ZAGU-281152 format. One record per residue (C-alpha): residue in three letters; residue number from 1; x, y, z. Coordinates in nm, 4 decimals, decimal comma. Layout:
<atoms>
<res->ALA | n->NUM | c1->X | c2->Y | c3->Z>
...
</atoms>
This chain:
<atoms>
<res->MET | n->1 | c1->7,0920 | c2->1,8685 | c3->6,4865>
<res->GLN | n->2 | c1->7,0657 | c2->1,9691 | c3->6,8188>
<res->ASN | n->3 | c1->7,2842 | c2->1,6928 | c3->6,9650>
<res->THR | n->4 | c1->7,5521 | c2->1,7937 | c3->6,6949>
<res->TYR | n->5 | c1->7,5371 | c2->2,1817 | c3->6,7788>
<res->GLN | n->6 | c1->7,5720 | c2->2,0581 | c3->7,1463>
<res->ASP | n->7 | c1->7,8619 | c2->1,8351 | c3->7,0934>
<res->ASP | n->8 | c1->8,0706 | c2->2,1113 | c3->6,8703>
<res->PHE | n->9 | c1->7,9503 | c2->2,3785 | c3->7,2133>
<res->ASN | n->10 | c1->8,1235 | c2->2,0964 | c3->7,4276>
<res->GLN | n->11 | c1->8,3923 | c2->2,0636 | c3->7,1984>
<res->THR | n->12 | c1->8,4818 | c2->2,4048 | c3->7,1791>
<res->PHE | n->13 | c1->8,4284 | c2->2,4841 | c3->7,5700>
<res->ARG | n->14 | c1->8,6721 | c2->2,2234 | c3->7,6296>
<res->GLU | n->15 | c1->8,9556 | c2->2,3618 | c3->7,3674>
<res->SER | n->16 | c1->8,9152 | c2->2,7192 | c3->7,5390>
<res->LEU | n->17 | c1->8,9454 | c2->2,5737 | c3->7,8714>
<res->GLU | n->18 | c1->9,2408 | c2->2,3534 | c3->7,7826>
<res->LYS | n->19 | c1->9,4008 | c2->2,6552 | c3->7,5864>
<res->ASN | n->20 | c1->9,3275 | c2->2,8969 | c3->7,9169>
<res->ALA | n->21 | c1->9,5102 | c2->2,6252 | c3->8,1169>
<res->SER | n->22 | c1->9,8077 | c2->2,6047 | c3->7,8994>
<res->GLU | n->23 | c1->9,8581 | c2->2,9832 | c3->7,8804>
<res->ASP | n->24 | c1->9,8112 | c2->3,0078 | c3->8,2926>
<res->ILE | n->25 | c1->10,0848 | c2->2,7534 | c3->8,3109>
<res->GLN | n->26 | c1->10,3010 | c2->2,9070 | c3->8,0563>
<res->GLU | n->27 | c1->10,2593 | c2->3,2479 | c3->8,2700>
<res->LYS | n->28 | c1->10,3196 | c2->3,0938 | c3->8,5963>
<res->VAL | n->29 | c1->10,6400 | c2->2,9537 | c3->8,4479>
<res->ILE | n->30 | c1->10,7355 | c2->3,2678 | c3->8,2914>
<res->ALA | n->31 | c1->10,6484 | c2->3,4751 | c3->8,6581>
<res->ALA | n->32 | c1->10,8352 | c2->3,2111 | c3->8,8505>
<res->ALA | n->33 | c1->11,1481 | c2->3,2612 | c3->8,6238>
<res->LEU | n->34 | c1->11,1661 | c2->3,5985 | c3->8,6739>
<res->PHE | n->35 | c1->11,1149 | c2->3,5922 | c3->9,0386>
<res->CYS | n->36 | c1->11,4495 | c2->3,3476 | c3->9,0288>
<res->CYS | n->37 | c1->11,6285 | c2->3,6159 | c3->8,8186>
<res->ALA | n->38 | c1->11,5382 | c2->3,8865 | c3->9,0942>
<res->LEU | n->39 | c1->11,6506 | c2->3,6704 | c3->9,3694>
<res->ILE | n->40 | c1->11,9701 | c2->3,6079 | c3->9,2039>
<res->SER | n->41 | c1->12,0649 | c2->3,9426 | c3->9,2441>
<res->VAL | n->42 | c1->11,9094 | c2->3,9553 | c3->9,5930>
<res->PHE | n->43 | c1->12,1098 | c2->3,6908 | c3->9,6927>
<res->THR | n->44 | c1->12,4561 | c2->3,7791 | c3->9,5073>
<res->THR | n->45 | c1->12,4405 | c2->4,1255 | c3->9,6826>
<res->PHE | n->46 | c1->12,3422 | c2->3,9500 | c3->10,0520>
<res->GLY | n->47 | c1->12,6252 | c2->3,7068 | c3->9,9726>
<res->ILE | n->48 | c1->12,8845 | c2->4,0063 | c3->9,9278>
<res->VAL | n->49 | c1->12,7494 | c2->4,1882 | c3->10,2010>
<res->PHE | n->50 | c1->12,8232 | c2->3,8750 | c3->10,4123>
<res->ILE | n->51 | c1->13,1719 | c2->3,8053 | c3->10,3013>
<res->ILE | n->52 | c1->13,2739 | c2->4,1442 | c3->10,3318>
<res->PHE | n->53 | c1->13,1445 | c2->4,2214 | c3->10,6882>
<res->GLN | n->54 | c1->13,2793 | c2->3,8872 | c3->10,7991>
<res->VAL | n->55 | c1->13,6176 | c2->3,9234 | c3->10,7318>
<res->THR | n->56 | c1->13,5838 | c2->4,2618 | c3->10,8583>
<res->PHE | n->57 | c1->13,4540 | c2->4,1071 | c3->11,1870>
<res->GLU | n->58 | c1->13,7790 | c2->3,9074 | c3->11,1679>
<res->PHE | n->59 | c1->14,0237 | c2->4,2061 | c3->11,1150>
<res->PHE | n->60 | c1->13,8664 | c2->4,3783 | c3->11,3916>
<res->GLN | n->61 | c1->13,9593 | c2->4,1046 | c3->11,6144>
<res->GLU | n->62 | c1->14,2858 | c2->4,1927 | c3->11,5808>
<res->VAL | n->63 | c1->14,2835 | c2->4,5452 | c3->11,4887>
<res->SER | n->64 | c1->14,0924 | c2->4,7806 | c3->11,7785>
<res->PHE | n->65 | c1->13,8221 | c2->5,0196 | c3->11,6548>
<res->ALA | n->66 | c1->14,0684 | c2->5,2870 | c3->11,7901>
<res->GLN | n->67 | c1->14,3842 | c2->5,1859 | c3->11,6051>
<res->PHE | n->68 | c1->14,1469 | c2->5,2246 | c3->11,2418>
<res->PHE | n->69 | c1->13,9395 | c2->5,5339 | c3->11,3162>
<res->LEU | n->70 | c1->14,1674 | c2->5,7309 | c3->11,5499>
<res->ASP | n->71 | c1->14,5161 | c2->5,6823 | c3->11,3843>
<res->THR | n->72 | c1->14,6276 | c2->5,9321 | c3->11,1238>
<res->LYS | n->73 | c1->14,8795 | c2->5,7100 | c3->10,9433>
<res->TRP | n->74 | c1->14,8135 | c2->5,3672 | c3->10,7113>
<res->THR | n->75 | c1->15,0935 | c2->5,1545 | c3->10,6438>
<res->PRO | n->76 | c1->14,9792 | c2->4,8310 | c3->10,7000>
<res->LEU | n->77 | c1->15,2532 | c2->4,6639 | c3->10,4625>
<res->PHE | n->78 | c1->15,5312 | c2->4,8331 | c3->10,6393>
<res->ALA | n->79 | c1->15,7337 | c2->4,6756 | c3->10,9321>
<res->GLU | n->80 | c1->15,5919 | c2->4,9721 | c3->11,1711>
<res->ARG | n->81 | c1->15,2336 | c2->4,9085 | c3->11,1144>
<res->HIS | n->82 | c1->14,9808 | c2->5,1612 | c3->11,1138>
<res->PHE | n->83 | c1->14,5960 | c2->5,1237 | c3->11,0523>
<res->GLY | n->84 | c1->14,4443 | c2->5,4655 | c3->11,0300>
<res->VAL | n->85 | c1->14,2068 | c2->5,4473 | c3->10,7466>
<res->TRP | n->86 | c1->14,1481 | c2->5,8069 | c3->10,7460>
<res->PRO | n->87 | c1->14,4545 | c2->5,8914 | c3->10,4723>
<res->LEU | n->88 | c1->14,2420 | c2->5,6729 | c3->10,2299>
<res->ILE | n->89 | c1->13,9188 | c2->5,8530 | c3->10,3093>
<res->CYS | n->90 | c1->14,0811 | c2->6,1619 | c3->10,2308>
<res->GLY | n->91 | c1->14,2541 | c2->6,0723 | c3->9,9224>
<res->THR | n->92 | c1->13,9360 | c2->5,9608 | c3->9,7950>
<res->PHE | n->93 | c1->13,7090 | c2->6,2615 | c3->9,8807>
<res->LEU | n->94 | c1->13,9637 | c2->6,4794 | c3->9,7661>
<res->THR | n->95 | c1->13,9991 | c2->6,3411 | c3->9,4128>
<res->THR | n->96 | c1->13,6018 | c2->6,3106 | c3->9,4302>
<res->LEU | n->97 | c1->13,6086 | c2->6,7008 | c3->9,4924>
<res->VAL | n->98 | c1->13,8122 | c2->6,7604 | c3->9,2054>
<res->ALA | n->99 | c1->13,6336 | c2->6,5556 | c3->8,9745>
<res->MET | n->100 | c1->13,3020 | c2->6,6788 | c3->9,1067>
<res->SER | n->101 | c1->13,4301 | c2->7,0536 | c3->9,0557>
<res->VAL | n->102 | c1->13,4843 | c2->6,9179 | c3->8,6908>
<res->ALA | n->103 | c1->13,1562 | c2->6,7113 | c3->8,6036>
<res->ILE | n->104 | c1->12,8839 | c2->6,8992 | c3->8,7617>
<res->PRO | n->105 | c1->12,9389 | c2->7,2475 | c3->8,5492>
<res->LEU | n->106 | c1->13,0250 | c2->7,0436 | c3->8,2584>
<res->GLY | n->107 | c1->12,7291 | c2->6,7780 | c3->8,3094>
<res->LEU | n->108 | c1->12,4826 | c2->7,0427 | c3->8,3827>
<res->CYS | n->109 | c1->12,5757 | c2->7,3142 | c3->8,1353>
<res->SER | n->110 | c1->12,5493 | c2->7,0232 | c3->7,8417>
<res->ALA | n->111 | c1->12,2309 | c2->6,9076 | c3->7,9746>
<res->ILE | n->112 | c1->12,0984 | c2->7,2815 | c3->7,9740>
<res->TYR | n->113 | c1->12,2265 | c2->7,3454 | c3->7,6276>
<res->LEU | n->114 | c1->12,1236 | c2->7,0304 | c3->7,4723>
<res->SER | n->115 | c1->11,7418 | c2->7,0654 | c3->7,6175>
<res->GLU | n->116 | c1->11,6899 | c2->7,4352 | c3->7,5818>
<res->TYR | n->117 | c1->11,9206 | c2->7,5654 | c3->7,3069>
<res->ALA | n->118 | c1->12,0107 | c2->7,3088 | c3->7,0697>
<res->PRO | n->119 | c1->11,8350 | c2->7,2386 | c3->6,7404>
<res->PRO | n->120 | c1->11,6818 | c2->6,8737 | c3->6,7290>
<res->LYS | n->121 | c1->11,9755 | c2->6,7709 | c3->6,4795>
<res->VAL | n->122 | c1->12,2296 | c2->6,8828 | c3->6,6678>
<res->ALA | n->123 | c1->12,1250 | c2->6,7390 | c3->6,9878>
<res->LEU | n->124 | c1->12,0694 | c2->6,4068 | c3->6,8164>
<res->ILE | n->125 | c1->12,4430 | c2->6,3999 | c3->6,7225>
<res->LEU | n->126 | c1->12,5836 | c2->6,5661 | c3->7,0748>
<res->ARG | n->127 | c1->12,3878 | c2->6,3624 | c3->7,2976>
<res->PRO | n->128 | c1->12,5219 | c2->6,0288 | c3->7,1779>
<res->ALA | n->129 | c1->12,8796 | c2->6,1860 | c3->7,1732>
<res->VAL | n->130 | c1->12,9001 | c2->6,3181 | c3->7,5353>
<res->GLU | n->131 | c1->12,7759 | c2->5,9685 | c3->7,6320>
<res->LEU | n->132 | c1->13,0209 | c2->5,7975 | c3->7,4518>
<res->LEU | n->133 | c1->13,2537 | c2->5,8881 | c3->7,6994>
<res->ALA | n->134 | c1->13,1210 | c2->5,6537 | c3->7,9563>
<res->GLY | n->135 | c1->13,2070 | c2->5,3972 | c3->7,7445>
<res->ILE | n->136 | c1->13,5580 | c2->5,4230 | c3->7,7294>
<res->PRO | n->137 | c1->13,7754 | c2->5,2139 | c3->7,9578>
<res->THR | n->138 | c1->13,8910 | c2->5,3891 | c3->8,2735>
<res->VAL | n->139 | c1->14,2276 | c2->5,2727 | c3->8,2378>
<res->VAL | n->140 | c1->14,2630 | c2->5,4809 | c3->7,9084>
<res->TYR | n->141 | c1->14,1347 | c2->5,7917 | c3->8,1247>
<res->GLY | n->142 | c1->14,4144 | c2->5,7071 | c3->8,3830>
<res->TYR | n->143 | c1->14,7020 | c2->5,6728 | c3->8,1481>
<res->PHE | n->144 | c1->14,5658 | c2->5,9952 | c3->7,9538>
<res->ALA | n->145 | c1->14,5930 | c2->6,1978 | c3->8,2868>
<res->LEU | n->146 | c1->14,9447 | c2->6,0443 | c3->8,3529>
<res->LEU | n->147 | c1->15,1042 | c2->6,1047 | c3->8,0282>
<res->PHE | n->148 | c1->14,9171 | c2->6,3917 | c3->7,8914>
<res->VAL | n->149 | c1->14,7294 | c2->6,5835 | c3->8,1577>
<res->THR | n->150 | c1->14,9960 | c2->6,5824 | c3->8,4164>
<res->PRO | n->151 | c1->15,2833 | c2->6,6531 | c3->8,1775>
<res->PHE | n->152 | c1->15,0706 | c2->6,9611 | c3->8,0533>
<res->LEU | n->153 | c1->14,9915 | c2->7,0897 | c3->8,4271>
<res->ARG | n->154 | c1->15,3464 | c2->7,0500 | c3->8,5288>
<res->SER | n->155 | c1->15,4592 | c2->7,3286 | c3->8,2678>
<res->PHE | n->156 | c1->15,3318 | c2->7,5771 | c3->8,5014>
<res->LEU | n->157 | c1->15,2346 | c2->7,3871 | c3->8,8430>
<res->PRO | n->158 | c1->15,4765 | c2->7,2301 | c3->9,0731>
<res->LEU | n->159 | c1->15,2567 | c2->6,8701 | c3->9,0782>
<res->GLU | n->160 | c1->15,4240 | c2->6,5404 | c3->9,1695>
<res->ILE | n->161 | c1->15,4428 | c2->6,2778 | c3->8,8922>
<res->PHE | n->162 | c1->15,1406 | c2->6,1220 | c3->9,0661>
<res->ASN | n->163 | c1->14,8934 | c2->6,3816 | c3->9,2081>
<res->ALA | n->164 | c1->14,5192 | c2->6,3980 | c3->9,2860>
<res->LEU | n->165 | c1->14,4537 | c2->6,7023 | c3->9,0420>
<res->SER | n->166 | c1->14,5260 | c2->6,5281 | c3->8,7187>
<res->ALA | n->167 | c1->14,3312 | c2->6,2187 | c3->8,8310>
<res->GLY | n->168 | c1->14,0445 | c2->6,4393 | c3->8,9651>
<res->ILE | n->169 | c1->14,0065 | c2->6,6315 | c3->8,6248>
<res->MET | n->170 | c1->13,9901 | c2->6,3146 | c3->8,4613>
<res->MET | n->171 | c1->13,7635 | c2->6,1579 | c3->8,6495>
<res->GLY | n->172 | c1->13,5721 | c2->6,4444 | c3->8,6616>
<res->ILE | n->173 | c1->13,5429 | c2->6,4385 | c3->8,2439>
<res->MET | n->174 | c1->13,4428 | c2->6,0758 | c3->8,2929>
<res->ILE | n->175 | c1->13,1406 | c2->6,1348 | c3->8,5130>
<res->THR | n->176 | c1->13,0151 | c2->6,4214 | c3->8,2794>
<res->PRO | n->177 | c1->12,8013 | c2->6,1458 | c3->8,1088>
<res->THR | n->178 | c1->12,6211 | c2->6,0537 | c3->8,4058>
<res->VAL | n->179 | c1->12,5403 | c2->6,3871 | c3->8,5635>
<res->GLY | n->180 | c1->12,4546 | c2->6,5508 | c3->8,1945>
<res->SER | n->181 | c1->12,2539 | c2->6,2501 | c3->8,1055>
<res->ILE | n->182 | c1->12,0409 | c2->6,1862 | c3->8,4354>
<res->SER | n->183 | c1->12,0211 | c2->6,5944 | c3->8,4506>
<res->LEU | n->184 | c1->11,9012 | c2->6,6075 | c3->8,1050>
<res->ASP | n->185 | c1->11,6395 | c2->6,3455 | c3->8,1456>
<res->ALA | n->186 | c1->11,5183 | c2->6,5412 | c3->8,4564>
<res->ILE | n->187 | c1->11,5060 | c2->6,8854 | c3->8,2418>
<res->LYS | n->188 | c1->11,3304 | c2->6,7158 | c3->7,9476>
<res->ALA | n->189 | c1->11,0498 | c2->6,6191 | c3->8,2413>
<res->VAL | n->190 | c1->10,9496 | c2->6,9554 | c3->8,3297>
<res->PRO | n->191 | c1->10,6380 | c2->7,0476 | c3->8,1418>
<res->ARG | n->192 | c1->10,6144 | c2->7,2969 | c3->7,8500>
<res->SER | n->193 | c1->10,3653 | c2->7,4782 | c3->8,0112>
<res->LEU | n->194 | c1->10,6128 | c2->7,5735 | c3->8,2930>
<res->ARG | n->195 | c1->10,8303 | c2->7,7541 | c3->8,0313>
<res->GLU | n->196 | c1->10,5198 | c2->7,9044 | c3->7,8596>
<res->GLY | n->197 | c1->10,3608 | c2->8,0299 | c3->8,1432>
<res->ALA | n->198 | c1->10,7309 | c2->8,2289 | c3->8,2485>
<res->TYR | n->199 | c1->10,7815 | c2->8,3564 | c3->7,8807>
<res->ALA | n->200 | c1->10,4251 | c2->8,5189 | c3->7,9349>
<res->LEU | n->201 | c1->10,4919 | c2->8,6892 | c3->8,2183>
<res->GLY | n->202 | c1->10,8009 | c2->8,8453 | c3->8,0085>
<res->ILE | n->203 | c1->11,0913 | c2->8,6575 | c3->8,1493>
<res->THR | n->204 | c1->11,4282 | c2->8,5785 | c3->7,9108>
<res->LYS | n->205 | c1->11,4698 | c2->8,2051 | c3->7,8338>
<res->LEU | n->206 | c1->11,7717 | c2->8,2087 | c3->8,0563>
<res->GLU | n->207 | c1->11,5910 | c2->8,3657 | c3->8,3510>
<res->SER | n->208 | c1->11,3190 | c2->8,0849 | c3->8,2860>
<res->ILE | n->209 | c1->11,5943 | c2->7,8138 | c3->8,2783>
<res->PHE | n->210 | c1->11,7271 | c2->7,9163 | c3->8,6340>
<res->LYS | n->211 | c1->11,4223 | c2->8,0381 | c3->8,7768>
<res->VAL | n->212 | c1->11,1695 | c2->7,8026 | c3->8,6687>
<res->VAL | n->213 | c1->11,3224 | c2->7,4914 | c3->8,4650>
<res->LEU | n->214 | c1->11,5878 | c2->7,4212 | c3->8,7004>
<res->PRO | n->215 | c1->11,4146 | c2->7,4059 | c3->9,0320>
<res->ALA | n->216 | c1->11,1520 | c2->7,2178 | c3->8,8854>
<res->ALA | n->217 | c1->11,4202 | c2->6,9459 | c3->8,8061>
<res->LEU | n->218 | c1->11,5980 | c2->6,9772 | c3->9,1040>
<res->SER | n->219 | c1->11,5275 | c2->6,6453 | c3->9,2527>
<res->GLY | n->220 | c1->11,6700 | c2->6,4632 | c3->8,9487>
<res->ILE | n->221 | c1->11,9453 | c2->6,6966 | c3->8,9229>
<res->THR | n->222 | c1->12,0489 | c2->6,6322 | c3->9,2317>
<res->ALA | n->223 | c1->12,0388 | c2->6,3056 | c3->9,2226>
<res->SER | n->224 | c1->12,2558 | c2->6,2660 | c3->8,9275>
<res->ILE | n->225 | c1->12,4864 | c2->6,4661 | c3->9,1086>
<res->ILE | n->226 | c1->12,5141 | c2->6,2620 | c3->9,4259>
<res->LEU | n->227 | c1->12,5524 | c2->5,9204 | c3->9,1942>
<res->GLY | n->228 | c1->12,7971 | c2->6,0828 | c3->9,0086>
<res->ILE | n->229 | c1->12,9752 | c2->6,1389 | c3->9,3598>
<res->SER | n->230 | c1->12,9448 | c2->5,7418 | c3->9,4437>
<res->ARG | n->231 | c1->13,0644 | c2->5,6967 | c3->9,0840>
<res->ALA | n->232 | c1->13,3623 | c2->5,9004 | c3->9,1726>
<res->VAL | n->233 | c1->13,4235 | c2->5,7632 | c3->9,5088>
<res->GLY | n->234 | c1->13,4219 | c2->5,4028 | c3->9,3836>
<res->GLU | n->235 | c1->13,6577 | c2->5,4564 | c3->9,0377>
<res->THR | n->236 | c1->13,9846 | c2->5,2361 | c3->9,0815>
<res->MET | n->237 | c1->14,1715 | c2->5,2547 | c3->8,7912>
<res->THR | n->238 | c1->14,1821 | c2->5,6072 | c3->8,7022>
<res->VAL | n->239 | c1->14,3170 | c2->5,6890 | c3->9,0660>
<res->VAL | n->240 | c1->14,5551 | c2->5,3745 | c3->9,0811>
<res->ILE | n->241 | c1->14,7365 | c2->5,5271 | c3->8,7641>
<res->ALA | n->242 | c1->14,7527 | c2->5,8802 | c3->8,8056>
<res->ALA | n->243 | c1->14,6801 | c2->5,9680 | c3->9,1668>
<res->GLY | n->244 | c1->14,9303 | c2->5,7061 | c3->9,3093>
<res->GLN | n->245 | c1->14,9342 | c2->5,4851 | c3->9,6236>
<res->GLN | n->246 | c1->15,0743 | c2->5,6861 | c3->9,9081>
<res->PRO | n->247 | c1->14,8311 | c2->5,7290 | c3->10,1638>
<res->ARG | n->248 | c1->14,8625 | c2->6,0830 | c3->10,2762>
<res->LEU | n->249 | c1->14,6332 | c2->6,3114 | c3->10,5437>
<res->THR | n->250 | c1->14,6888 | c2->6,6359 | c3->10,3118>
<res->VAL | n->251 | c1->14,4522 | c2->6,8529 | c3->10,0870>
<res->ASN | n->252 | c1->14,7416 | c2->6,9448 | c3->9,8786>
<res->LEU | n->253 | c1->14,6053 | c2->6,8669 | c3->9,5096>
<res->MET | n->254 | c1->14,9695 | c2->6,8353 | c3->9,4155>
<res->GLU | n->255 | c1->15,0785 | c2->6,5489 | c3->9,6091>
<res->SER | n->256 | c1->15,0364 | c2->6,1661 | c3->9,5577>
<res->VAL | n->257 | c1->14,7375 | c2->6,0252 | c3->9,7518>
<res->GLY | n->258 | c1->14,6323 | c2->5,7128 | c3->9,8124>
<res->THR | n->259 | c1->14,2459 | c2->5,6285 | c3->9,7855>
<res->MET | n->260 | c1->14,0417 | c2->5,3079 | c3->9,9083>
<res->THR | n->261 | c1->13,9812 | c2->5,1562 | c3->9,5512>
<res->ALA | n->262 | c1->14,3807 | c2->5,2264 | c3->9,5103>
<res->TYR | n->263 | c1->14,4856 | c2->4,9986 | c3->9,8056>
<res->MET | n->264 | c1->14,2024 | c2->4,7339 | c3->9,7513>
<res->ALA | n->265 | c1->14,3388 | c2->4,7105 | c3->9,4030>
<res->GLN | n->266 | c1->14,7312 | c2->4,6988 | c3->9,5521>
<res->ILE | n->267 | c1->14,6343 | c2->4,4186 | c3->9,7737>
<res->SER | n->268 | c1->14,3870 | c2->4,2194 | c3->9,5186>
<res->GLY | n->269 | c1->14,7124 | c2->4,1863 | c3->9,3063>
<res->GLY | n->270 | c1->14,8101 | c2->3,8688 | c3->9,5008>
<res->ASP | n->271 | c1->15,1251 | c2->3,9850 | c3->9,7221>
<res->SER | n->272 | c1->14,9442 | c2->3,9423 | c3->10,0644>
<res->PRO | n->273 | c1->14,8559 | c2->3,5733 | c3->10,1342>
<res->ARG | n->274 | c1->14,4908 | c2->3,4958 | c3->10,1881>
<res->GLY | n->275 | c1->14,3992 | c2->3,4765 | c3->10,5684>
<res->SER | n->276 | c1->14,6764 | c2->3,7265 | c3->10,6502>
<res->LEU | n->277 | c1->14,5974 | c2->4,0637 | c3->10,8734>
<res->ASN | n->278 | c1->14,7235 | c2->4,2686 | c3->10,5534>
<res->PHE | n->279 | c1->14,4571 | c2->4,0410 | c3->10,3307>
<res->LYS | n->280 | c1->14,1762 | c2->4,1548 | c3->10,5483>
<res->THR | n->281 | c1->14,2514 | c2->4,5064 | c3->10,5506>
<res->LEU | n->282 | c1->14,1330 | c2->4,4504 | c3->10,2180>
<res->TYR | n->283 | c1->13,7666 | c2->4,3827 | c3->10,3443>
<res->ALA | n->284 | c1->13,7902 | c2->4,6195 | c3->10,6082>
<res->VAL | n->285 | c1->13,8596 | c2->4,9391 | c3->10,3696>
<res->GLY | n->286 | c1->13,5668 | c2->4,7623 | c3->10,1177>
<res->ALA | n->287 | c1->13,3379 | c2->4,7722 | c3->10,3945>
<res->VAL | n->288 | c1->13,4024 | c2->5,1415 | c3->10,5001>
<res->LEU | n->289 | c1->13,3706 | c2->5,2133 | c3->10,1116>
<res->PHE | n->290 | c1->13,0335 | c2->4,9814 | c3->10,1137>
<res->ILE | n->291 | c1->12,8961 | c2->5,2121 | c3->10,3580>
<res->ILE | n->292 | c1->12,9793 | c2->5,5401 | c3->10,2064>
<res->THR | n->293 | c1->12,8199 | c2->5,4599 | c3->9,8953>
<res->LEU | n->294 | c1->12,5336 | c2->5,3160 | c3->10,0653>
<res->ILE | n->295 | c1->12,4724 | c2->5,6070 | c3->10,2228>
<res->LEU | n->296 | c1->12,5293 | c2->5,8070 | c3->9,9376>
<res->ASN | n->297 | c1->12,2313 | c2->5,6185 | c3->9,7179>
<res->ILE | n->298 | c1->12,0216 | c2->5,6616 | c3->10,0435>
<res->VAL | n->299 | c1->12,0247 | c2->6,0022 | c3->10,0048>
<res->SER | n->300 | c1->11,9956 | c2->5,9964 | c3->9,6357>
<res->TYR | n->301 | c1->11,6444 | c2->5,7931 | c3->9,6733>
<res->TRP | n->302 | c1->11,5312 | c2->6,0137 | c3->9,9387>
<res->ILE | n->303 | c1->11,6149 | c2->6,3539 | c3->9,7760>
<res->SER | n->304 | c1->11,4263 | c2->6,2146 | c3->9,4547>
<res->ARG | n->305 | c1->11,1069 | c2->6,1099 | c3->9,6543>
<res->ARG | n->306 | c1->11,1586 | c2->6,4109 | c3->9,9008>
<res->PHE | n->307 | c1->11,1678 | c2->6,6868 | c3->9,6149>
<res->LYS | n->308 | c1->11,0193 | c2->6,5022 | c3->9,3371>
<res->GLU | n->309 | c1->10,7808 | c2->6,7329 | c3->9,1725>
<res->LYS | n->310 | c1->10,4418 | c2->6,5927 | c3->9,0045>
<res->TYR | n->311 | c1->10,2388 | c2->6,7240 | c3->8,7116>
<res->ASP | n->312 | c1->9,8903 | c2->6,6365 | c3->8,6202>
</atoms>
């Protein structure tokens, strides 16, 4: 009898070891697969960066830094060539400024309303409706700006058919869900005890929002704004359709402007032979755009870490 019990115990022990070994193998396989998935994104990023800066280096073998950063004209496709990138940068930031002037008030006000004032049933309907704007193709925003917003604004403003104002307004509406959604999450993360403590001191709900809740959610709100700026800087189709493709060093919102992404879309259409200087300008402008968005994302990450409030 004792030998039978011993045999059963040994059999059970062996089965347990085999099961644990099988589970360990499965976990290692899954971990390896997930690691490979992570490596794909890392290698893809490094590959993109390598290609961009490799061709950019070739571009600067033919065009000097002075021509690129000190000239105030951008006409690489004309007979009289100029490679000053500042008109493209100016057009990009001009449309971005208009976009954020629209997106920040709309996004922040919608986040405050949905978090502090809206009844739960209303918030349940309105938040998906606002975020639905992010799902509309950007080409639709571009044509809406060109065919509706611009004719409407031209009825009382001396706008050109293609202009920075219409493009910036539509970009702002497009970016509103980004600013609003992240700001809403940041505001909702503020503990209820802070609001109740503010009410206990006798201040109104509006005062508690601006003096307690928003300062506590400042890191998340600031990060949402910077991410919105990054989205606006990298937007392509809306500015291609509504803002035009005329690089100008101007701050006049009524005029047509050219942005970095609009020029890149123009060159990538295939009119410039691969390996030509015109083709290389695509990568040079892309490198500038990459550096700008990288700086914005680093600033966003730093602000989120620096001013993040921790609550027990």
